C-alpha positions as semicolon CSV with decimal commas, in nm:
position;residue;x (nm);y (nm);z (nm)
1;M;8,234;6,238;3,809
2;N;8,299;6,575;3,966
3;L;7,997;6,806;3,970
4;R;8,169;7,106;4,127
5;P;8,362;7,329;3,900
6;T;8,706;7,413;4,028
7;S;8,893;7,726;3,954
8;S;9,233;7,848;4,047
9;R;9,080;8,125;4,263
10;S;8,869;7,900;4,492
11;A;9,155;7,657;4,543
12;G;9,371;7,938;4,697
13;E;9,096;8,051;4,939
14;R;9,015;7,714;5,094
15;G;9,145;7,791;5,452
16;I;9,069;8,164;5,483
17;A;8,741;8,122;5,673
18;L;8,910;7,909;5,938
19;F;9,196;8,159;5,967
20;V;8,955;8,456;6,008
21;A;8,751;8,267;6,270
22;I;9,063;8,179;6,476
23;L;9,195;8,537;6,447
24;L;8,858;8,677;6,560
25;L;8,847;8,431;6,852
26;L;9,200;8,540;6,954
27;V;9,103;8,910;6,948
28;I;8,789;8,848;7,156
29;T;8,990;8,641;7,407
30;V;9,249;8,916;7,448
31;M;8,972;9,173;7,498
32;G;8,806;8,950;7,759
33;V;9,130;8,904;7,953
34;A;9,191;9,281;7,944
35;L;8,838;9,346;8,070
36;L;8,883;9,092;8,350
37;F;9,213;9,254;8,452
38;T;9,056;9,602;8,449
39;A;8,761;9,486;8,660
40;S;9,000;9,328;8,911
41;I;9,201;9,652;8,940
42;E;8,881;9,857;8,982
43;Q;8,759;9,628;9,258
44;T;9,091;9,659;9,441
45;L;9,085;10,039;9,412
46;S;8,726;10,049;9,534
47;G;8,813;9,838;9,838
48;T;9,108;10,064;9,917
49;E;8,888;10,373;9,891
50;T;8,635;10,218;10,128
51;R;8,905;10,138;10,384
52;I;9,051;10,488;10,364
53;S;8,703;10,641;10,401
54;K;8,634;10,433;10,711
55;I;8,955;10,539;10,880
56;F;8,902;10,905;10,782
57;Y;8,551;10,910;10,927
58;A;8,674;10,738;11,242
59;A;8,935;11,014;11,291
60;D;8,666;11,273;11,215
61;S;8,444;11,117;11,481
62;G;8,730;11,174;11,727
63;I;8,730;11,546;11,639
64;E;8,351;11,562;11,679
65;Y;8,369;11,377;12,011
66;G;8,643;11,608;12,138
67;A;8,450;11,918;12,028
68;G;8,141;11,793;12,206
69;M;8,338;11,722;12,522
70;L;8,504;12,066;12,510
71;N;8,161;12,222;12,478
72;S;8,003;12,025;12,763
73;T;8,289;11,964;13,008
74;V;8,465;12,252;13,179
75;A;8,801;12,080;13,228
76;Y;8,816;11,830;12,940
77;N;9,178;11,722;12,896
78;G;9,152;11,468;12,615
79;S;9,064;11,105;12,591
80;N;9,322;10,852;12,492
81;P;9,170;10,632;12,341
82;M;8,804;10,715;12,276
83;P;8,548;10,546;12,503
84;V;8,426;10,198;12,412
85;G;8,108;10,193;12,207
86;V;8,160;10,523;12,025
87;L;8,296;10,339;11,720
88;S;8,039;10,060;11,725
89;H;7,882;10,168;11,394
90;Y;8,206;10,074;11,213
91;G;8,159;9,710;11,308
92;G;8,397;9,468;11,468
93;T;8,503;9,422;11,825
94;G;8,636;9,772;11,882
95;T;8,999;9,661;11,897
96;E;9,046;9,659;11,521
97;M;9,014;10,038;11,495
98;M;9,157;10,272;11,758
99;V;9,084;10,645;11,774
100;T;9,295;10,854;12,007
101;I;9,242;11,218;12,094
102;A;9,538;11,424;12,206
103;P;9,481;11,666;12,494
104;P;9,339;11,991;12,356
105;V;9,565;12,296;12,351
106;L;9,412;12,635;12,430
107;L;9,520;12,863;12,146
108;G;9,352;13,170;12,289
109;Y;9,022;13,333;12,341
110;S;8,832;13,609;12,170
111;I;8,540;13,831;12,247
112;L;8,292;13,807;11,965
113;P;8,184;14,126;11,786
114;G;7,881;14,278;11,955
115;D;7,958;14,137;12,301
116;Q;8,015;14,391;12,576
117;L;8,334;14,404;12,777
118;Q;8,285;14,321;13,143
119;S;8,538;14,379;13,416
120;A;8,547;14,299;13,786
121;G;8,857;14,508;13,843
122;K;9,104;14,216;13,844
123;G;9,261;14,028;13,553
124;Y;9,073;13,698;13,565
125;G;8,796;13,768;13,811
126;T;8,555;13,873;13,541
127;A;8,234;13,707;13,427
128;Q;8,320;13,793;13,067
129;I;8,183;13,545;12,811
130;V;8,441;13,458;12,547
131;E;8,501;13,210;12,267
132;N;8,786;12,973;12,353
133;V;8,980;12,838;12,056
134;Y;9,143;12,496;12,101
135;A;9,374;12,293;11,882
136;L;9,255;11,934;11,874
137;T;9,420;11,631;11,715
138;S;9,249;11,299;11,648
139;S;9,427;10,990;11,514
140;A;9,265;10,673;11,387
141;R;9,451;10,357;11,295
142;S;9,360;10,003;11,213
143;T;9,584;9,704;11,174
144;K;9,308;9,503;11,012
145;I;9,254;9,741;10,721
146;E;9,614;9,867;10,727
147;A;9,537;10,237;10,732
148;S;9,582;10,537;10,959
149;K;9,473;10,900;10,952
150;T;9,544;11,203;11,170
151;I;9,324;11,513;11,165
152;D;9,416;11,847;11,323
153;A;9,137;12,097;11,386
154;D;9,089;12,433;11,551
155;I;8,770;12,426;11,759
156;G;8,594;12,739;11,875
157;V;8,381;12,686;12,186
158;Y;8,132;12,960;12,274
159;P;8,017;13,070;12,529
160;K;8,270;13,009;12,805
161;L;8,360;13,209;13,112
162;L;8,702;13,367;13,099
163;T;8,920;13,160;13,334
164;V;9,285;13,092;13,395
165;P;9,387;12,790;13,182
166;E;9,521;12,498;13,388
């Protein structure tokens, strides 16, 4: 004896719940794979940005080092490569990232507004204080992180005695 009433409508809908569940599972799986792929791409881009930032700041440290040396050393002619230990905060042995500083080029000098002109009667025998402007280039490269960066800067050094450039 059959206690359940059967109708033509319920007989046609017998597998719809299973079909909807499988379709929903397929949609969620596709969304999960897409999210996993997106997260992987974002992680790769983030790692690339970190590597590029490290190499940029290493080249910038070369400019800062060169500017400091121009300010403190009378006859600074460049350092190729930078001294050992300057890049120690980037980690590693020091051979994985090289920063080279090209010899500075004297672009000219200027007397700052408000400074008085001084003359000793001869062209370069004066004790005139001037601002020397140098072109400085710093390059950083790393084979480990596969990146390189070159920065060109104009550095004004004040005060300096007016002298014949060598």
